N, C-alpha and C positions, 0 to 999 in steps of 0.2 A: 368519491369526490375528494378532491384536493382541499384541505383546510389550511388556511394560514394561522399560525400561532403568533399572536401579537406580542406577548410578554416574553421579551429575549432580552438578555443582559448582553450587549456588544462588547467584545474584547477590545477596549479602547486603551489599554496600558501595555499590554505584552508585546504588541507588534507595531512595525511601520505602516504594513499594507495588508497583511493576510487577515481575513475576517474583519476588516474595516467595514467592508459592505457584505451584509449577511442577510439571507432569507431563511426563515425557519417556517416549517410545516409540520403538523401534527400528522400527516401522512402523505406519502408520495409513491408512485409506482416505482421510481428511479431518480436518484440525485443527479446521477450523470446524463440522464435523458432530459431532465430540467435543464440543467447546464448548458447542454447542446442547443436546446430550444432557444435558450436566453440568448446565447451567441449569435443564433440567426437574426435575432430581432435587434441587436444593439452590441454595442462592445462595452460589458461590464469592465469596472476597474478590476486591475489585476489584484488576485488575492480574494476576490470575491467569492464567497462560500455559501453553499446551499446544504442546509441541515433537514433532517426529517425524523421525527421520533419514531415513525413505523415506515419501513419501505417493503412495498409488497411485490416488486418485480426486480430486485436487485441482481446485478450480474458480477461474476467474476472472471477469472481467465477463462479462454477457450468456450465461452458461452455458459460457464456453470452458474447455476443460481445460488444466491447467497439469502438465507433466511434468518430474520432476527426477530426476537420478541419485543413487542412494542414497547417502548418507553425505558428498556433496559441497556441499551446499547448505544455507541456513537457512530451514527450513519451521515456521512458529508463528503460533499464533493467540492473542490477548489479549482478556481480557474486560473491559470497561468499564462504569459505571453513570452516564452523562451524564444524570441527571434534570434537571439546570439547562437543558437544551437544548429548546427546542420543536421538534416533528417538522418543522415547516416550514423550520427553521435547520439541519436535518442536514447540509448541505453544509460548515457551519462544522467540523464534526468531521472531515469528508473532507479539507478544506485542512490542518488541524492534523496529522493523522496522515500524511498525504502528506508534509508537510515534514519530520516527524519522522523517517521513512524515508530522504528524501532527505539530511538532516542526518547521519544515521548512516552511510549508504554513503560521504558526502563526506569522512569520517574517514579511508578506505582507500584515496584516489585523489587524485591532484593534477589530474585532469580534471575538466572542468566536470559537475556532477551536476544533471539538470534533471528536472521534473515534466511529464509528456504528460497534458493533462486526459483524464478527471478525477484519476487518482491512479498511473499508471504510473511508474516510475523509469527514467530513461534516463541513460546515459554517451554523450553525443554524439547518434547517431542509434540505438543499440543500447539494447535493453530489458534492464534488469538484474533488475527487480523488478516483481511485480504485487500488488496489494492488492485484497481483497475484504471490505466492510464490510457485515455484516448487522445492522440495527437492529430492535429490538422496540420496539413503543408502548405507552404506557398514557396514554389520554385525549389531551390535547394534547402531551404530552411523550415524550421517549425514554425508555424504561425501561431497556433494556440495549443493549450494542454488542458483537459479536463482530468483531474485526479480525485477518484473515486475512492474512499475508505469506508470499511466497515469493521468497528473494532468492538469485539465482545467484552462487555464490561462487567454489567450486574447479572447477567444471564445464569440462573442456577441450574439448568437442565438442557440438554440438546436430544435432538431425535437419535432413534438408535442407530440409524445408517451414518451418523457423525460422530464415530467415536474417537476421532482425532482433533475434535473442536473443544475448545475451553474457553474460559473467560477470565478476566481480572479477578473476579470475584472467587471462582473456584481454584484460582492459583494462589491467591494471598488470604481468603477468609475475611476480607475486607470489602464493604461496599464503598464504591468509588463515585464521587461527586461528578456527573456527567459535564456539568459547566468547567470545574478544574481541569478534566481531561481535555476538554475542547481548547482551552486558552493555552494548555501546556503543548497540544499538538500544533496549533497555530503558530506558536512561537519556535518550534522546531522546524516545521516546514520552511519559515522564513529565513531562519539560520542556514539550513542547507541549502535552500534556493539561492541566497545571495552568496554562499560560498562558491557555489557551481558558476554562478554569472560572473564572479570575481576571478576565475580562474583556478580554483582551487580543486580540479577534478583529481590530481594525483593524490592528494590527501583523502578524497573521497573514496576512489579506487582502494586505498590502503585500508580505510575503515570498513568497507564492505567485505572485502577478503577476511579480516579480522573476525567480522561476525557472521561469516558465511556457514549455513547449516551443512554439517557432515565434511568441512574441509579437512583435508589430510587424513582422512579416515577411511580405512577398506571396507567398503559396503557392499550391498546387494542391489543392483538395479535390474531394470528389464527394457527391452525393445517393445516398440509397439505392437509386434507380432506375438509377444509373448515369451521370447527367449530371455533367458536371465544370465547375469554376468556379474562379476564382481570387478571393483574398481574402486578408484581414490579421485574424489573432486580436487583438482589442483588451482583451480581459479576461473575466471570468466574472460572470454576475449571482448576485443572493442566493439564487436557488435552483439554482444549480450548471449553469445553462445557458451554453454557450460563445458569446461574442460574435465574430462574424466580420464585418468591413466589407466589403461587395461591391457593386459598381455603385453607389456613393455612399450607401448605407444599411446600416444594421447589422442583422443577422439573428441571431436566437437559436436556438441548436441544443441537443436533447437528446441523450443518447448515443447513441441510434441513428438519429439523423438526419443525421448527417455522417461521412465516411470521409476519412482523411488519404491523399493520393497521393503517392507517393514516387518 
């Protein structure tokens, strides 16, 4: 059963529109699914946020599930209307929003916070946050975007199969106030989104490359069939494909075409 949490401090000082309309629940199957159903019924204000203290059926990239300990992490989806973007340019939105989450997390740790292509957020080699962006199209443009984010905040342990998962608490030794992190996240989402809307894509691309995991490092990767190879990430093309230099040439990889080897 979905339970609404009534006691919720609205973020009314940090932003112009992100989080101004907010719905918070003690539990939801998926904040992205709730946002999608909300969009079917009406048109929420841009920046409307859905938060859940516990998410029972969260999803990540390529259908992966995302498990979270109740009340210890930040699980939120935000609705945007980036109608200024062509569908072919939707990776620009991905870059801006991944940077926004990276910027927010970096406020709570002195360790380097980086982006693993396309939009996982890491502290060192450990995953702190996953992002799932669901775009709806209208003609050649994006009509709406649901941006789902799951940030591991105060969780102290993870299942044995999640050896690369971590939390801000495990990385810093400090418990983080979830409301403070939420407000910081909303502010950075708005900043990067407005930067994109105002034509700042060149700076966004530069920042994304600056914080890109394993960029300019010779590392081991694998093709989906298991064959392994060494290569160097050199960047990302306009369509969001990862550029890896290997064997004297640059290959382009979609998200299902390459696996990081650790």
